[in-house]
C-alpha positions as CSV (number, residue, x, y, z in Angstrom):
1,M,138.4,90.0,86.7
2,R,139.2,93.4,85.0
3,L,141.1,93.8,81.8
4,L,142.9,96.9,80.7
5,E,144.5,98.2,77.5
6,I,146.8,101.2,77.8
7,G,147.9,102.9,74.6
8,S,149.2,100.3,72.2
9,L,149.9,97.9,75.0
10,T,147.2,95.2,75.4
11,W,147.1,92.9,78.4
12,Y,145.7,89.4,78.0
13,V,144.4,87.2,80.6
14,A,144.8,83.5,80.2
15,C,142.1,81.3,81.8
16,I,143.6,77.9,82.3
17,Q,141.5,75.0,83.1
18,I,143.2,71.8,84.1
19,S,141.5,68.4,84.6
20,A,143.3,65.5,86.0
21,R,142.5,62.0,84.7
22,H,143.8,58.5,85.4
23,A,145.8,59.3,88.5
24,G,147.4,56.2,89.8
25,T,150.6,54.3,90.1
26,M,151.4,54.8,86.4
27,G,151.3,58.6,86.8
28,M,148.8,61.3,85.8
29,N,147.6,62.4,82.4
30,M,146.7,66.1,82.3
31,K,144.3,67.8,79.8
32,T,144.8,71.5,79.6
33,S,142.8,74.1,77.7
34,V,143.8,77.8,77.4
35,A,141.4,80.6,76.5
36,F,142.5,84.2,75.8
37,E,140.3,87.3,76.1
38,K,141.3,90.6,74.7
39,A,141.4,93.6,77.0
40,V,138.9,96.5,76.7
41,P,140.6,99.9,75.9
42,V,140.6,102.6,78.6
43,A,140.5,106.0,77.0
44,D,140.7,108.1,80.2
45,P,144.3,108.5,81.4
46,D,143.1,109.0,85.0
47,V,141.3,105.7,84.9
48,A,144.4,104.0,83.4
49,R,146.6,105.4,86.2
50,A,144.1,104.2,88.9
51,E,143.9,100.8,87.3
52,F,147.7,100.6,87.1
53,R,148.1,101.5,90.8
54,N,145.4,99.0,91.8
55,A,147.2,96.3,89.7
56,M,150.6,97.1,91.2
57,A,149.1,96.8,94.7
58,R,148.8,93.1,93.9
59,M,152.6,92.8,93.3
60,A,154.3,91.9,96.6
61,A,157.5,93.9,97.2
62,A,160.2,94.0,99.9
63,V,160.0,97.1,102.1
64,N,163.2,99.2,102.5
65,I,164.3,102.4,104.1
66,V,166.6,104.4,101.8
67,T,168.9,106.9,103.6
68,T,171.4,109.5,102.6
69,N,173.8,111.9,104.3
70,G,176.3,114.4,103.0
71,P,176.6,118.1,102.0
72,A,172.9,118.3,101.1
73,G,171.8,117.0,104.4
74,L,170.3,113.9,106.1
75,A,167.2,112.3,104.6
76,G,165.4,109.0,104.3
77,F,162.3,107.5,102.9
78,A,160.5,104.1,102.7
79,A,160.6,102.4,99.3
80,T,159.5,99.3,97.5
81,A,160.8,100.3,94.1
82,V,164.2,98.8,94.6
83,C,165.7,95.8,92.6
84,S,169.0,94.1,91.6
85,V,170.6,95.1,88.3
86,T,173.8,93.1,88.1
87,D,176.5,91.5,90.3
88,S,179.3,92.7,88.0
89,P,179.8,95.2,89.5
90,P,177.2,94.8,92.3
91,T,174.5,97.3,91.3
92,L,170.9,97.9,92.3
93,L,168.4,100.5,91.2
94,V,166.1,102.8,93.2
95,C,163.2,104.7,91.8
96,L,162.7,108.1,93.4
97,N,159.8,110.6,92.7
98,R,161.2,113.9,91.6
99,A,158.5,115.7,93.6
100,A,159.5,114.0,96.9
101,S,161.0,116.2,99.6
102,V,164.0,113.9,99.9
103,H,164.9,114.1,96.2
104,P,167.4,117.1,96.4
105,A,169.3,115.5,99.3
106,V,169.6,112.1,97.7
107,T,170.6,113.3,94.2
108,E,173.0,116.0,95.5
109,N,174.7,113.8,98.0
110,G,175.2,111.2,95.4
111,V,175.2,108.3,97.9
112,L,172.5,106.2,99.6
113,C,172.0,103.1,101.7
114,V,169.2,100.7,101.1
115,N,168.1,99.1,104.4
116,V,166.0,96.0,103.9
117,L,163.4,95.8,106.7
118,S,162.3,92.8,108.8
119,E,158.7,92.1,110.0
120,G,159.3,94.1,113.2
121,H,159.9,97.3,111.3
122,Q,156.4,98.1,110.3
123,E,156.1,101.3,112.5
124,L,159.5,102.5,111.3
125,S,158.4,102.1,107.7
126,R,155.3,104.1,108.4
127,L,157.5,106.9,110.0
128,F,159.7,107.1,106.9
129,G,156.8,106.8,104.5
130,G,154.9,109.7,106.0
131,K,155.5,113.4,106.8
132,T,157.3,112.8,110.1
133,P,160.2,115.3,110.5
134,V,163.6,114.0,109.6
135,A,165.1,114.1,113.2
136,E,162.1,112.1,114.6
137,R,162.5,109.5,111.8
138,F,166.1,108.8,112.6
139,A,165.5,109.0,116.4
140,A,163.2,106.0,116.2
141,A,166.0,103.5,115.5
142,A,169.8,102.8,115.9
143,W,172.1,103.7,113.0
144,S,175.7,103.4,112.0
145,E,177.8,104.1,109.0
146,L,179.5,101.7,106.5
147,S,181.3,103.3,103.6
148,T,179.5,106.3,102.2
149,G,178.3,108.0,105.3
150,S,174.7,107.2,104.7
151,P,172.9,105.8,107.8
152,A,172.8,102.0,107.9
153,L,170.0,100.6,110.1
154,E,171.6,98.5,112.9
155,D,169.0,95.7,112.8
156,A,168.2,95.7,109.1
157,L,168.1,92.3,107.4
158,V,170.6,93.7,104.9
159,S,172.1,97.1,104.3
160,F,173.5,98.0,100.8
161,D,175.7,101.1,101.0
162,C,175.8,102.6,97.5
163,R,177.1,105.4,95.3
164,I,174.8,106.7,92.6
165,V,176.6,106.3,89.3
166,R,173.8,107.1,86.8
167,R,170.4,108.6,86.6
168,A,167.7,107.9,84.0
169,D,164.3,109.5,83.3
170,G,161.4,107.4,84.4
171,G,158.5,109.8,83.8
172,T,157.6,111.3,87.2
173,H,160.6,109.4,88.8
174,D,164.3,109.3,88.6
175,I,165.8,105.8,88.2
176,L,169.0,105.8,90.2
177,M,171.7,103.2,89.3
178,C,173.6,102.6,92.4
179,E,176.9,100.7,92.7
180,V,177.3,98.9,96.0
181,E,180.4,99.8,98.1
182,A,179.6,97.8,101.3
183,I,177.1,95.2,102.5
184,R,176.1,94.2,106.0
185,Q,173.8,91.2,106.6
186,Q,172.0,89.9,109.7
187,D,171.4,86.2,110.2
188,G,167.8,84.9,110.5
189,G,164.7,87.0,110.7
190,Q,161.6,87.4,108.6
191,G,161.4,89.8,105.7
192,L,158.7,92.5,105.4
193,V,156.7,92.8,102.2
194,Y,154.0,95.2,101.1
195,F,151.0,93.5,99.4
196,D,147.5,94.7,98.7
197,R,148.2,97.9,100.6
198,G,149.3,96.1,103.8
199,Y,152.4,94.7,105.5
200,H,153.0,91.0,105.6
201,P,155.9,88.9,106.9
202,A,158.0,87.0,104.4
203,G,160.3,84.0,104.7
204,P,160.4,80.5,106.2
205,A,158.5,79.9,109.4
206,E,160.8,80.1,112.5
């Protein structure tokens, strides 16, 4: 197990040992001990970044295709940095690298659609996550429009059609606050998550 300290932030790892005693009809008494070990500082920023990426690879996340269309053109990319913000009004956020080729189109159009992928969309995710030309990306699936004109994937588990209402600085990324204007959902299906640098199905067994 590796421990890491970045700047003034120290991560602690709790090692919890649990021993069960006297299990029976009267219940179970548990004895729990917790030990904390302080992280070792990492002075090299490159090492810290690598450790952070490796750690984040262990955080499972839903896989989405984010699309946009408008005066700045058609674009789309695969993303896991998407999450709910609030339901009043319905809002989610999308993190977008400012160096990404899709950044000008997304930010200038001011609209986007978050398409939540199912387990059968692995190849489509790879297309939108690589350097495949835009026309070939969109030719690989069926699309329609909801409210903003951004492409909504026909067989997505869910499509959130959004208007970008605010942008915040997130280091190398823009954090896009997106108010939802339309939602389309599909019944059934398994989700698709990215974990430990690989795709995995998510959801109840069918």
